[in-house]
Structure formats: structure tokens, C-alpha cells
N, CA, C and O atoms as CSV, one atom per row, in Angstrom:
chain,resi,resn,atom,element,x,y,z
A,1,MET,N,N,13.073,-29.854,-25.522
A,1,MET,CA,C,12.530,-28.991,-24.682
A,1,MET,C,C,11.857,-27.923,-24.301
A,1,MET,O,O,12.337,-26.791,-24.366
A,2,SER,N,N,10.246,-28.278,-23.707
A,2,SER,CA,C,9.430,-27.036,-23.957
A,2,SER,C,C,9.893,-25.774,-23.299
A,2,SER,O,O,10.836,-25.933,-22.524
A,3,ASP,N,N,9.436,-24.553,-23.437
A,3,ASP,CA,C,9.448,-23.248,-23.373
A,3,ASP,C,C,9.221,-23.650,-21.603
A,3,ASP,O,O,8.950,-24.838,-21.430
A,4,PRO,N,N,9.311,-22.734,-20.221
A,4,PRO,CA,C,8.796,-22.853,-19.513
A,4,PRO,C,C,7.573,-21.680,-19.406
A,4,PRO,O,O,7.390,-20.703,-20.132
A,5,SER,N,N,6.754,-22.178,-18.148
A,5,SER,CA,C,5.548,-20.957,-18.515
A,5,SER,C,C,5.990,-19.914,-18.263
A,5,SER,O,O,6.985,-19.837,-17.542
A,6,PRO,N,N,5.171,-18.400,-18.966
A,6,PRO,CA,C,5.811,-17.424,-18.022
A,6,PRO,C,C,5.444,-16.623,-16.237
A,6,PRO,O,O,4.606,-16.977,-15.407
A,7,ILE,N,N,6.433,-15.507,-16.178
A,7,ILE,CA,C,5.994,-15.803,-14.790
A,7,ILE,C,C,5.098,-14.949,-14.667
A,7,ILE,O,O,5.086,-13.887,-15.289
A,8,ARG,N,N,4.256,-15.306,-13.865
A,8,ARG,CA,C,3.184,-14.423,-13.180
A,8,ARG,C,C,3.853,-13.292,-12.832
A,8,ARG,O,O,5.000,-13.295,-12.385
A,9,SER,N,N,2.903,-11.913,-13.097
A,9,SER,CA,C,3.595,-10.704,-11.713
A,9,SER,C,C,2.157,-10.219,-12.131
A,9,SER,O,O,1.207,-10.319,-12.908
A,10,PRO,N,N,2.799,-9.530,-10.862
A,10,PRO,CA,C,1.561,-7.946,-10.301
A,10,PRO,C,C,1.358,-6.705,-11.101
A,10,PRO,O,O,0.345,-6.009,-11.029
A,11,CYS,N,N,2.360,-6.476,-11.848
A,11,CYS,CA,C,2.754,-5.417,-12.541
A,11,CYS,C,C,1.556,-4.548,-13.387
A,11,CYS,O,O,0.556,-5.031,-13.920
A,12,VAL,N,N,1.851,-3.522,-13.357
A,12,VAL,CA,C,0.276,-2.951,-13.652
A,12,VAL,C,C,1.331,-1.699,-14.779
A,12,VAL,O,O,0.572,-1.100,-15.541
A,13,ARG,N,N,2.199,-1.457,-14.880
A,13,ARG,CA,C,2.550,-1.019,-15.999
A,13,ARG,C,C,2.726,0.962,-15.159
A,13,ARG,O,O,3.187,2.031,-15.561
A,14,THR,N,N,2.224,0.598,-14.214
A,14,THR,CA,C,2.172,2.312,-13.439
A,14,THR,C,C,3.519,2.086,-12.729
A,14,THR,O,O,3.133,1.328,-11.840
A,15,CYS,N,N,4.999,2.253,-12.499
A,15,CYS,CA,C,6.034,1.892,-11.782
A,15,CYS,C,C,6.566,3.233,-11.255
A,15,CYS,O,O,7.385,3.915,-11.871
A,16,ARG,N,N,6.150,3.485,-10.324
A,16,ARG,CA,C,6.646,4.641,-9.162
A,16,ARG,C,C,6.757,4.164,-8.068
A,16,ARG,O,O,5.880,3.680,-7.351
A,17,LEU,N,N,7.753,4.270,-7.903
A,17,LEU,CA,C,7.986,4.318,-5.812
A,17,LEU,C,C,7.871,5.356,-5.304
A,17,LEU,O,O,8.157,6.511,-5.620
A,18,GLU,N,N,7.422,4.881,-4.470
A,18,GLU,CA,C,7.059,6.296,-2.912
A,18,GLU,C,C,7.639,5.054,-1.908
A,18,GLU,O,O,7.210,3.986,-1.472
A,19,GLY,N,N,8.717,5.753,-1.825
A,19,GLY,CA,C,9.435,5.254,-0.385
A,19,GLY,C,C,10.138,4.229,-0.966
A,19,GLY,O,O,11.187,4.385,-1.591
A,20,GLU,N,N,9.673,3.356,-0.806
A,20,GLU,CA,C,10.167,1.540,-0.494
A,20,GLU,C,C,9.270,0.893,-1.825
A,20,GLU,O,O,9.746,0.038,-2.571
A,21,VAL,N,N,8.234,1.321,-1.937
A,21,VAL,CA,C,7.177,0.656,-2.454
A,21,VAL,C,C,6.874,1.251,-4.151
A,21,VAL,O,O,7.062,2.404,-4.541
A,22,CYS,N,N,6.485,0.368,-4.767
A,22,CYS,CA,C,5.548,0.618,-6.351
A,22,CYS,C,C,4.084,0.992,-5.782
A,22,CYS,O,O,3.490,0.407,-4.877
A,23,VAL,N,N,3.539,2.376,-6.705
A,23,VAL,CA,C,2.461,2.739,-6.198
A,23,VAL,C,C,1.604,1.548,-7.285
A,23,VAL,O,O,0.882,0.616,-6.929
A,24,GLY,N,N,1.759,1.721,-7.864
A,24,GLY,CA,C,1.207,0.500,-9.240
A,24,GLY,C,C,1.040,-1.107,-8.339
A,24,GLY,O,O,0.035,-1.722,-7.984
A,25,CYS,N,N,2.271,-1.356,-8.213
A,25,CYS,CA,C,1.759,-3.480,-7.910
A,25,CYS,C,C,2.398,-3.100,-6.593
A,25,CYS,O,O,3.153,-4.054,-6.409
A,26,GLY,N,N,2.545,-2.313,-5.605
A,26,GLY,CA,C,2.097,-2.713,-4.414
A,26,GLY,C,C,3.825,-3.283,-3.592
A,26,GLY,O,O,4.048,-3.210,-2.384
A,27,ARG,N,N,4.841,-3.824,-4.669
A,27,ARG,CA,C,5.991,-4.899,-4.492
A,27,ARG,C,C,7.110,-3.669,-3.832
A,27,ARG,O,O,7.369,-2.558,-4.296
A,28,THR,N,N,7.495,-4.155,-2.926
A,28,THR,CA,C,8.630,-3.421,-2.578
A,28,THR,C,C,10.272,-3.177,-3.271
A,28,THR,O,O,11.021,-4.058,-3.692
A,29,ARG,N,N,10.451,-2.095,-3.236
A,29,ARG,CA,C,11.852,-2.178,-4.436
A,29,ARG,C,C,13.001,-3.894,-4.364
A,29,ARG,O,O,13.745,-4.203,-5.294
A,30,ALA,N,N,12.899,-4.461,-3.497
A,30,ALA,CA,C,13.544,-5.682,-3.204
A,30,ALA,C,C,13.159,-6.691,-3.974
A,30,ALA,O,O,13.974,-7.350,-4.620
A,31,GLU,N,N,11.123,-7.049,-3.996
A,31,GLU,CA,C,10.516,-7.364,-4.313
A,31,GLU,C,C,10.556,-7.819,-5.705
A,31,GLU,O,O,10.547,-8.977,-6.121
A,32,ILE,N,N,10.621,-6.290,-6.608
A,32,ILE,CA,C,10.456,-5.918,-7.838
A,32,ILE,C,C,12.176,-6.556,-8.471
A,32,ILE,O,O,12.462,-7.013,-9.577
A,33,ALA,N,N,12.826,-6.391,-7.556
A,33,ALA,CA,C,14.462,-6.589,-7.844
A,33,ALA,C,C,14.462,-7.981,-8.263
A,33,ALA,O,O,14.933,-8.389,-9.325
A,34,LEU,N,N,13.959,-8.616,-7.454
A,34,LEU,CA,C,14.504,-9.942,-7.220
A,34,LEU,C,C,13.230,-11.369,-7.847
A,34,LEU,O,O,13.329,-12.579,-8.053
A,35,TRP,N,N,12.040,-10.257,-7.963
A,35,TRP,CA,C,11.153,-11.348,-8.768
A,35,TRP,C,C,11.696,-12.519,-10.131
A,35,TRP,O,O,11.261,-13.669,-10.072
A,36,THR,N,N,12.355,-12.245,-10.946
A,36,THR,CA,C,12.445,-12.977,-11.948
A,36,THR,C,C,13.349,-14.079,-11.136
A,36,THR,O,O,13.366,-15.132,-11.774
A,37,ARG,N,N,13.975,-14.142,-10.128
A,37,ARG,CA,C,14.876,-15.357,-9.581
A,37,ARG,C,C,14.138,-16.144,-8.577
A,37,ARG,O,O,14.345,-17.312,-8.246
A,38,MET,N,N,13.146,-15.232,-8.095
A,38,MET,CA,C,12.427,-15.833,-7.009
A,38,MET,C,C,11.409,-17.394,-7.613
A,38,MET,O,O,10.737,-17.496,-8.639
A,39,THR,N,N,11.640,-18.371,-6.574
A,39,THR,CA,C,10.818,-19.290,-7.161
A,39,THR,C,C,9.226,-18.989,-7.115
A,39,THR,O,O,8.758,-17.897,-6.794
A,40,GLY,N,N,8.601,-19.922,-7.419
A,40,GLY,CA,C,6.892,-19.935,-7.424
A,40,GLY,C,C,6.587,-19.616,-6.275
A,40,GLY,O,O,5.958,-18.588,-6.026
A,41,ALA,N,N,7.059,-20.610,-5.219
A,41,ALA,CA,C,6.697,-20.473,-4.245
A,41,ALA,C,C,6.572,-18.847,-3.563
A,41,ALA,O,O,5.662,-18.156,-3.107
A,42,GLU,N,N,8.001,-18.704,-3.782
A,42,GLU,CA,C,8.494,-17.397,-2.987
A,42,GLU,C,C,7.307,-16.287,-4.127
A,42,GLU,O,O,6.748,-15.523,-3.339
A,43,ARG,N,N,6.960,-16.084,-5.125
A,43,ARG,CA,C,6.236,-15.405,-5.753
A,43,ARG,C,C,5.117,-15.165,-4.872
A,43,ARG,O,O,4.876,-14.100,-4.302
A,44,ASP,N,N,4.298,-16.483,-4.788
A,44,ASP,CA,C,3.269,-16.962,-4.170
A,44,ASP,C,C,2.748,-16.012,-2.768
A,44,ASP,O,O,1.637,-15.630,-2.400
A,45,ALA,N,N,4.022,-15.864,-2.256
A,45,ALA,CA,C,4.275,-15.363,-1.162
A,45,ALA,C,C,4.424,-14.389,-1.150
A,45,ALA,O,O,4.126,-13.852,-0.082
A,46,VAL,N,N,4.973,-13.461,-2.279
A,46,VAL,CA,C,4.774,-11.843,-2.173
A,46,VAL,C,C,3.316,-11.400,-2.567
A,46,VAL,O,O,2.662,-10.452,-2.131
A,47,MET,N,N,2.900,-12.588,-3.755
A,47,MET,CA,C,1.393,-11.925,-4.172
A,47,MET,C,C,0.447,-12.382,-2.953
A,47,MET,O,O,-0.667,-11.869,-2.852
A,48,SER,N,N,0.805,-13.166,-2.198
A,48,SER,CA,C,-0.465,-13.136,-0.425
A,48,SER,C,C,0.176,-12.076,0.091
A,48,SER,O,O,-0.627,-11.398,0.732
A,49,ARG,N,N,1.329,-11.595,0.104
A,49,ARG,CA,C,1.515,-10.417,1.226
A,49,ARG,C,C,0.817,-9.152,0.291
A,49,ARG,O,O,0.193,-8.319,0.947
A,50,LEU,N,N,0.881,-8.953,-1.199
A,50,LEU,CA,C,0.306,-8.125,-1.641
A,50,LEU,C,C,-1.229,-7.789,-1.187
A,50,LEU,O,O,-1.625,-6.641,-0.983
A,51,ALA,N,N,-2.089,-9.044,-1.052
A,51,ALA,CA,C,-3.091,-8.825,-1.008
A,51,ALA,C,C,-3.761,-8.608,0.445
A,51,ALA,O,O,-4.940,-8.380,0.713
A,52,GLN,N,N,-2.589,-8.758,1.345
A,52,GLN,CA,C,-2.680,-8.210,2.757
A,52,GLN,C,C,-2.277,-6.829,2.971
A,52,GLN,O,O,-2.676,-6.092,3.873
A,53,ARG,N,N,-1.242,-6.486,1.822
A,53,ARG,CA,C,-1.300,-5.245,1.571
A,53,ARG,C,C,-2.519,-4.366,0.727
A,53,ARG,O,O,-2.508,-3.139,0.626
A,54,GLY,N,N,-3.237,-4.983,0.331
A,54,GLY,CA,C,-4.469,-3.812,-0.789
A,54,GLY,C,C,-4.229,-3.542,-1.443
A,54,GLY,O,O,-4.778,-2.568,-1.959
A,55,SER,N,N,-2.678,-4.482,-2.275
A,55,SER,CA,C,-2.309,-4.004,-3.615
A,55,SER,C,C,-2.729,-4.815,-4.568
A,55,SER,O,O,-2.546,-4.299,-5.671
A,56,ALA,N,N,-3.314,-6.075,-4.631
A,56,ALA,CA,C,-3.251,-7.310,-5.469
A,56,ALA,C,C,-4.859,-7.262,-6.029
A,56,ALA,O,O,-5.274,-8.135,-6.791
């Protein structure tokens, strides 16, 4: 069996939360915690929300 493709992440290695949102990637605390367990469609939805937030 081949290795699955790596999970894309908006992380920019500037991990600091202000309130519930990371100042580096713009994801919420919940989005960060769930990221590796999300489906591709769920991650795509988060990426779309990040674009709307102006974070991606």
C-alpha cells in the first residue's frame, strides 16, 4: 500500500493565539485541534473560510 499524500496545512510556523484564533494561520483553536482528523472536504472548507477571513 502506498503512503497517503501529505495533509496540506495553512500553518506558517507562527503559532500564537489571540483569543481563539492563531495569528499565523488564522485558524481557530478548534480547527487546529481537529485538522489531522478532518476529511479533505472539511479541510477545504476551512481553507475557504481562511480566505474569507483574509488569513490565507
